[in-house]
C-alpha positions as CSV (number, residue, x, y, z in Angstrom):
1,M,100.7,77.9,98.3
2,G,96.9,78.1,97.2
3,L,98.5,77.0,93.6
4,F,99.9,73.7,95.0
5,N,97.0,72.7,97.7
6,R,94.6,73.1,94.4
7,I,96.7,70.7,92.5
8,F,97.0,68.1,94.9
9,G,93.9,68.8,96.8
10,S,91.7,66.2,94.6
11,Q,94.3,63.7,94.6
12,H,94.8,63.6,98.5
13,S,91.9,65.0,99.9
14,E,92.5,63.0,103.0
15,E,96.1,65.1,103.3
16,P,95.5,68.6,103.3
17,Q,98.7,70.4,102.6
18,P,100.2,72.6,105.2
19,D,99.2,76.6,104.8
20,I,102.7,77.9,104.6
21,T,104.1,80.6,102.7
22,F,107.2,81.2,101.1
23,G,109.5,84.0,100.0
24,R,109.3,88.1,100.0
25,Y,106.0,89.6,99.7
26,S,105.3,91.5,96.3
27,D,102.7,93.9,95.8
28,S,103.4,93.4,91.8
29,Y,100.9,90.8,91.4
30,K,97.7,93.0,91.6
31,T,94.1,92.1,90.1
32,E,92.4,94.3,87.5
33,E,90.2,95.4,90.0
34,N,93.0,96.9,92.0
35,Y,94.7,98.8,88.7
36,K,90.7,100.3,88.2
37,A,90.8,101.6,91.7
38,W,94.1,103.1,91.2
39,D,92.9,105.0,88.2
40,E,90.0,106.0,90.1
41,A,91.7,107.3,92.8
42,L,94.0,109.3,90.7
43,E,91.0,110.7,88.7
44,S,89.0,111.6,92.1
45,F,92.4,113.2,93.7
46,E,92.4,115.6,90.3
47,N,89.0,116.6,90.7
48,E,89.4,117.2,94.7
49,K,87.4,114.5,95.5
50,Y,89.5,113.8,98.4
51,M,87.2,111.0,100.5
52,D,86.7,109.4,97.5
53,C,90.4,109.3,96.6
54,Y,91.5,107.5,99.8
55,K,88.7,105.0,99.9
56,Q,90.0,103.8,96.0
57,F,93.4,104.1,97.1
58,F,92.9,101.6,100.1
59,R,91.1,99.5,97.4
60,Y,94.1,99.4,95.5
61,L,96.4,98.5,98.3
62,G,94.0,95.8,99.4
63,D,94.9,92.0,98.7
64,Q,91.6,90.1,99.7
65,E,93.1,87.0,100.1
66,A,95.6,88.3,102.6
67,G,93.2,90.7,104.5
68,N,96.1,93.4,104.5
69,V,93.9,96.5,104.4
70,K,90.9,97.5,106.5
71,Y,89.2,100.9,106.1
72,W,85.8,102.1,107.2
73,E,84.1,105.4,107.1
74,E,83.3,107.5,110.3
75,D,81.4,110.7,110.9
76,K,84.4,112.9,109.9
77,G,86.3,110.8,107.8
78,I,88.1,107.5,107.2
79,R,90.0,105.3,109.7
80,F,92.2,102.9,108.0
81,E,94.5,99.8,109.1
82,L,97.5,98.2,106.8
83,Y,99.3,95.3,108.0
84,Q,103.0,95.0,107.1
85,G,105.3,92.3,108.6
86,S,105.2,92.7,112.4
87,K,103.8,96.2,112.4
88,K,100.2,97.5,112.1
89,I,99.8,101.1,110.8
90,C,97.3,102.9,111.7
91,G,95.4,106.1,110.4
92,F,92.6,108.7,109.8
93,A,92.0,110.9,107.0
94,D,89.4,113.5,106.1
95,A,88.8,116.1,103.3
96,K,91.7,118.3,105.0
97,K,94.5,115.9,106.0
98,L,95.3,112.5,106.4
99,K,97.8,110.8,109.2
100,A,99.5,107.7,109.8
101,E,101.4,106.2,112.6
102,A,103.2,102.6,113.5
103,K,104.0,101.9,116.9
104,V,107.5,100.2,116.9
105,A,108.5,99.7,120.5
106,K,107.7,100.9,124.2
107,T,110.2,102.3,126.6
108,E,110.2,103.2,130.3
109,S,113.7,105.0,130.0
110,F,115.4,106.6,127.4
111,N,118.6,105.0,126.2
112,V,121.2,107.1,124.2
113,G,121.9,104.1,121.9
114,F,118.5,103.8,120.4
115,M,117.2,107.1,120.6
116,R,120.5,108.3,118.4
117,R,119.7,105.2,116.0
118,L,116.4,106.8,115.4
119,M,117.3,110.4,114.9
120,E,120.1,109.0,112.3
121,Q,117.5,107.1,110.5
122,N,115.0,110.3,110.5
123,F,118.0,111.9,107.9
124,D,117.1,109.2,105.7
125,L,113.5,109.2,105.6
126,K,111.8,111.2,102.9
127,Y,108.1,111.4,104.0
128,S,107.9,110.1,107.7
129,R,109.7,110.1,111.1
130,F,110.7,108.6,114.2
131,A,108.8,110.1,117.4
132,L,108.0,109.6,120.7
133,D,104.3,109.5,121.5
134,Q,102.8,110.6,125.0
135,E,103.0,106.8,126.3
136,N,106.8,106.8,125.5
137,T,106.0,104.5,122.6
138,L,108.4,104.9,119.6
139,T,106.3,105.2,116.7
140,I,106.9,106.5,113.2
141,V,104.9,109.0,111.8
142,F,103.6,110.3,108.2
143,D,101.2,112.9,107.7
144,T,99.7,115.4,104.6
145,Y,97.1,117.8,103.7
146,S,94.6,115.9,101.2
147,L,95.6,118.3,98.8
148,D,99.1,117.6,98.6
149,G,98.3,114.0,99.1
150,S,98.1,112.5,95.7
151,P,98.2,108.6,95.4
152,Y,101.7,108.6,94.4
153,K,103.0,110.3,97.6
154,L,100.5,108.1,99.7
155,Y,101.8,105.1,98.2
156,Y,105.6,106.0,98.8
157,A,104.9,107.7,101.9
158,L,103.0,104.6,103.4
159,K,105.6,102.5,102.1
160,E,108.4,104.1,103.9
161,V,106.3,104.2,107.5
162,A,105.3,100.4,107.0
163,T,108.6,98.6,105.9
164,N,110.7,100.9,108.3
165,A,108.5,100.3,110.8
166,D,108.5,96.3,110.6
167,K,112.3,96.1,109.8
168,Q,113.3,98.4,113.2
169,D,110.9,96.8,115.9
170,D,112.6,93.4,116.1
171,L,116.3,95.0,115.4
172,L,115.8,97.3,118.0
173,L,114.0,94.9,120.6
174,D,117.1,92.4,120.2
175,E,119.6,94.9,120.8
176,F,118.2,97.4,123.6
177,K,116.4,94.9,126.3
178,M,115.0,97.5,128.1
179,L,112.5,98.2,125.2
180,E,108.8,96.6,125.1
181,P,107.2,94.8,122.0
182,V,104.0,96.6,121.3
183,D,101.0,96.3,119.0
184,T,101.6,92.6,118.0
185,S,98.3,91.4,118.9
186,H,97.8,90.4,114.9
187,L,100.6,88.1,114.5
188,T,100.0,84.4,114.5
189,E,102.8,82.1,115.8
190,L,103.9,79.2,113.9
191,P,103.2,75.7,114.9
192,L,105.9,74.1,117.0
193,H,106.9,71.3,114.4
194,E,107.1,74.0,111.9
195,K,109.5,76.2,113.9
196,E,111.5,72.8,114.7
197,A,111.8,72.0,110.8
198,K,112.9,75.7,109.9
199,Y,115.4,75.6,112.6
200,N,116.7,72.2,111.9
201,F,117.3,73.1,108.0
202,I,118.8,76.4,108.8
203,I,121.6,74.8,111.1
204,Q,121.9,71.7,108.7
205,Q,122.2,74.2,105.5
206,I,124.9,76.2,107.3
207,Q,126.9,73.3,108.5
208,S,127.0,71.4,105.4
209,A,128.3,74.5,103.4
210,F,131.1,75.2,106.1
211,E,131.8,71.4,105.6
212,V,132.6,71.6,101.9
213,I,134.5,74.8,102.4
214,D,136.4,73.2,105.2
215,N,136.8,69.5,104.2
216,G,136.1,69.7,100.5
217,K,138.2,69.0,97.6
218,L,137.8,72.2,96.1
219,D,140.7,75.0,96.9
220,V,139.1,77.9,98.2
221,D,142.1,80.1,97.6
222,Q,142.3,78.6,93.9
223,Y,138.5,78.7,93.1
224,P,136.7,81.5,95.3
225,G,134.2,81.8,92.5
226,G,132.8,78.5,93.4
227,I,132.8,79.1,97.3
228,A,130.9,82.3,96.5
229,Y,128.0,80.8,94.4
230,L,127.9,78.1,97.4
231,L,127.4,80.6,100.3
232,L,125.2,82.9,98.3
233,N,123.2,80.3,97.5
234,L,122.7,79.5,100.7
235,I,121.5,82.9,101.8
236,Y,119.1,83.2,99.3
237,K,117.7,79.6,99.7
238,L,117.2,80.4,103.5
239,D,115.7,83.7,102.7
240,Y,113.0,82.0,100.5
241,L,112.4,78.7,102.4
242,I,112.6,80.2,106.0
243,K,110.7,83.4,105.3
244,P,112.4,84.9,108.2
245,E,111.8,87.9,110.3
246,G,113.7,90.3,112.4
247,Y,117.5,89.5,113.2
248,M,117.9,86.8,110.4
249,M,116.3,88.5,107.6
250,E,118.6,91.6,108.7
251,T,121.6,89.2,108.5
252,L,121.1,87.9,105.3
253,E,120.3,91.1,103.7
254,R,123.5,92.5,105.1
255,A,125.4,89.8,103.7
256,N,124.1,90.2,100.2
257,R,124.8,93.9,100.7
258,L,128.6,93.3,101.9
259,Y,129.2,90.7,99.0
260,F,127.8,93.2,96.2
261,A,129.1,96.4,97.7
262,K,131.6,98.1,95.2
263,D,134.4,98.4,97.4
264,D,138.2,97.3,97.3
265,K,137.6,93.9,98.8
266,N,138.4,90.9,96.7
267,T,136.4,87.5,96.2
268,I,138.1,85.9,99.2
269,Q,137.6,88.9,101.4
270,K,134.0,88.9,100.5
271,I,133.7,85.1,101.4
272,H,135.1,85.6,104.8
273,N,132.5,88.7,105.3
274,L,129.6,86.0,104.2
275,R,130.8,83.3,106.6
276,K,131.2,85.6,109.4
277,E,127.3,86.7,108.9
278,L,126.7,83.0,108.5
279,Q,128.4,82.0,111.7
280,K,126.3,84.6,113.6
281,L,122.9,82.5,112.8
282,L,125.0,79.3,113.8
283,D,125.9,80.8,117.1
284,R,122.5,82.3,117.8
285,P,120.5,80.5,120.5
286,K,117.4,78.5,119.3
287,E,114.8,80.2,121.4
288,E,116.1,83.6,119.9
289,F,115.2,82.0,116.3
290,F,111.9,80.8,117.8
291,K,111.1,84.3,118.9
292,E,111.1,85.8,115.2
293,M,108.9,82.7,113.8
294,Y,105.5,84.0,113.2
295,R,103.2,84.3,110.6
296,V,102.8,87.9,109.0
297,I,100.8,89.9,106.6
298,S,102.2,92.2,104.0
299,T,100.9,95.3,101.8
300,F,104.2,96.8,100.5
301,G,107.0,94.6,98.5
302,I,110.4,95.2,98.5
303,T,111.4,93.8,95.6
304,A,111.3,95.8,92.3
305,P,109.4,94.1,89.0
306,V,111.3,93.1,86.3
307,N,110.8,91.2,83.1
308,H,111.7,87.6,82.0
309,D,114.8,89.0,80.0
310,R,116.3,89.7,83.5
311,I,115.9,85.9,84.3
312,V,117.6,84.8,81.1
313,N,120.4,87.1,81.5
314,L,121.0,85.6,84.7
315,I,120.7,82.0,83.4
316,N,122.9,82.8,80.3
317,N,125.9,84.7,82.5
318,D,125.9,82.1,85.3
319,L,124.7,78.8,84.4
320,V,127.5,78.0,82.2
321,N,129.9,78.0,85.2
322,M,128.5,75.1,86.7
323,D,130.0,72.8,84.0
324,W,133.5,72.9,85.4
325,Y,132.5,72.0,89.2
326,Q,130.3,69.2,87.3
327,E,132.8,67.7,85.2
328,H,135.2,67.4,88.3
329,E,132.4,66.1,91.1
330,H,132.5,69.2,93.1
331,N,128.7,68.3,93.0
332,K,127.5,70.7,95.9
333,V,129.1,73.6,94.1
334,A,127.7,72.7,90.8
335,L,124.1,72.3,92.0
336,A,124.5,75.9,94.0
337,I,124.9,77.2,90.6
338,P,121.4,76.9,89.3
339,G,120.1,77.2,93.2
340,F,122.2,81.2,93.0
341,I,120.4,81.9,90.3
342,V,116.7,81.2,91.3
343,G,117.3,82.4,95.0
344,Y,119.1,85.8,93.4
345,S,115.7,86.2,91.2
346,M,113.7,85.8,94.1
347,F,115.4,87.6,96.7
348,N,116.3,90.9,94.5
349,Y,113.2,91.2,92.2
350,A,109.4,90.7,91.8
351,I,109.5,88.2,88.5
352,P,106.7,87.4,86.3
353,K,104.1,85.2,88.2
354,P,104.6,81.8,85.8
355,A,108.5,82.3,86.9
356,K,107.9,82.7,90.4
357,D,105.8,79.4,90.6
358,L,108.2,77.4,88.4
359,F,111.0,78.7,90.5
360,H,108.9,77.3,93.8
361,L,108.4,74.1,92.0
362,Y,112.4,74.1,91.6
363,F,112.7,74.6,95.2
364,Q,110.1,72.0,96.1
365,I,112.0,69.2,93.9
366,T,115.6,70.0,95.1
367,E,114.8,70.5,98.6
368,S,112.2,67.8,98.9
369,D,113.3,66.8,102.3
370,Y,112.9,70.0,103.8
371,F,109.4,70.3,102.7
372,K,108.5,66.5,103.9
373,S,109.6,68.1,107.5
374,L,107.1,70.8,107.2
375,G,104.4,68.4,106.6
376,F,104.0,68.2,102.6
377,S,103.0,65.0,101.7
378,Y,103.9,65.2,97.9
379,N,107.4,63.8,96.7
380,F,108.8,65.0,93.8
381,Y,112.2,63.8,94.3
382,D,113.1,60.8,96.9
383,T,116.8,61.5,98.1
384,E,117.3,58.1,98.9
385,T,116.4,56.5,95.7
386,E,117.7,59.5,93.9
387,K,114.3,59.0,91.4
388,F,112.0,61.7,90.2
389,D,108.2,61.8,90.2
390,K,108.1,63.1,86.5
391,R,104.4,62.6,86.3
392,A,104.0,64.6,89.3
393,I,106.2,67.3,88.2
394,R,105.0,67.7,84.8
395,K,101.5,68.1,86.1
396,V,102.3,71.1,88.1
397,I,103.9,72.4,85.5
398,D,100.6,72.2,83.4
399,Q,98.9,73.7,86.1
400,I,101.0,76.6,86.3
401,V,100.4,77.2,82.3
402,A,97.1,76.8,82.7
403,T,96.5,79.2,85.8
404,N,98.6,82.0,84.0
405,K,97.8,81.5,80.3
406,Y,95.0,84.3,80.7
407,K,97.8,86.8,81.0
408,Y,100.7,84.7,79.4
409,T,99.0,83.5,76.0
410,K,102.5,82.2,74.6
411,L,103.7,80.1,77.7
412,S,104.5,76.7,76.4
413,P,107.3,75.2,78.5
414,N,109.1,72.5,76.1
415,L,109.0,69.4,79.3
416,S,111.5,67.7,76.8
417,L,114.1,69.4,77.8
418,I,114.2,68.5,81.2
419,N,117.0,65.9,81.9
420,Y,115.8,63.3,85.0
421,N,119.0,61.3,85.2
422,S,120.5,63.4,88.2
423,V,119.6,66.2,90.2
424,I,122.5,68.1,88.7
425,E,121.3,67.4,85.3
426,F,117.8,68.3,86.3
427,A,118.6,71.7,87.5
428,K,120.8,72.7,84.9
429,S,118.2,71.6,82.2
430,Y,115.1,73.0,84.1
431,L,116.8,76.6,83.9
432,N,117.5,75.8,80.3
433,M,113.8,74.9,79.9
434,M,112.5,78.4,81.5
435,K,115.4,80.4,79.5
436,N,113.3,79.3,76.4
437,L,109.7,80.4,77.6
438,D,107.8,83.1,75.8
439,M,106.6,85.3,78.6
440,T,105.0,87.8,76.3
441,K,102.4,89.4,78.7
442,V,98.9,90.3,77.3
443,E,98.3,94.0,78.8
């Protein structure tokens, strides 16, 4: 959100914008200093300078703005802390060995259910393992000898520890009530007004989609593809705009997996599965949502980096499908298709930085009421008058170009392609503008 605060800060210095993050964290947007540290870590490892290797490796992982990595030297080695969502990974390394662990949950009694769950998880882990420490705390542990601990191995092993610990703690605590949270002092609870805005948006968006399915003019059995776009767009939009943790995050991920699973289910059956998962969120008590609404810091991303061609292919393959729905005035379904393209890209991939910034702007325009409910003062699109602030939109796009020009020297959006006649025409034309961007990157 720093980019948009910089753009509007000079105009509205008396109205600072909320410090709210959106979307999935990616570690693909590293600086030149990070990559230099990686090269030095590799060189130190090859020369058997293991302590230097560890220091450079942690420099590579570090994001100074986020403060996600801490390490310090002691008499006998290096102690370190990494943050991943709701979990803190602590460890120690010396010239002979490195060990890292993350505390997941504390228990006073041993339940067969969660013990079996973690044993099954251990079969899927490649570098680490779930274990119990002497204080009956469920932990996930990784250790390696230094001579076998190359930076590549350290990266994937610590990523496995961090992402599994972050995912399992909320899920286990939600399902097994005898477990207690542990090591959560680094979490920052969201302000109540932000929780309320997010919760209201979740419920309103799900109910709105269900209303289209149940009472809209579109026959679900005849046009299941349109309904699939509607629900998938909702899933990805909630993931990006809410930035959920725990139960909600797993529910959205499971819905995505169910729809794209290579099984014998047809589209109508898959729609039923999507609706079933979304209904679970609709039925979930408000206080359960609030418990999982907190600010986190991350070190490892879970999305795979892709180039701009992947986005272009999505636009070429899917955007044309909105035409029929638009012509027959199924407007919510038509608008869901460009929303699906944007949301799918942000959910599954670490896309080039300019595209990420432009897609965020897309959400700020098409979901302007939500951003206002969070406390943002700018108004790119007024839903009551159906008018766009063209000047403000162009200014942000120009700023995105200026911010990324040093790496993407050929980035030059054709703003004349944007159609402001309606939000549907805007969405279609905005993606066509993005499709034609030259995202050639200077290495």
